[in-house]
C-alpha positions, 0 to 999 in steps of 0.5 A: 500500500502506497498511501492512505488512499487505496487504488481503485479495485482495492480496499483496506484489509479490515483485519490488517490495516497495512494490507489491501484486499480486492474489491470485487465490484471494482475489480469487475469494473476494471476488467470491463475497462480493460476489455473495452480498451483492448477492443478499441474503445476510446477512454471517453466511450468507456467512461460513457459506457461505465456511466450507463451501466452504473458501475461504481465510481469513487467520485460519483461520475466516470471521466475519460482521464479516470478510465485512462489512469485505471487502464494504464495502471493495469498495464503497468502491473501486468 
């Protein structure tokens, strides 16, 4: 864990505050983002789709820059 804010897709482990555990709902959203991006969708198109599908966003609304950061982070960790 790098800061007091967990990355999208993760929560603080309730049993050990120094660790993170996957947030299943957000991990599902990440997989949808990755799939759509790899299918050729733009970040803006993905953000609109996520809004229409009511996937949770921590800020309350999806933005293309948020989608880009999430997608880029997944590519850096793989």
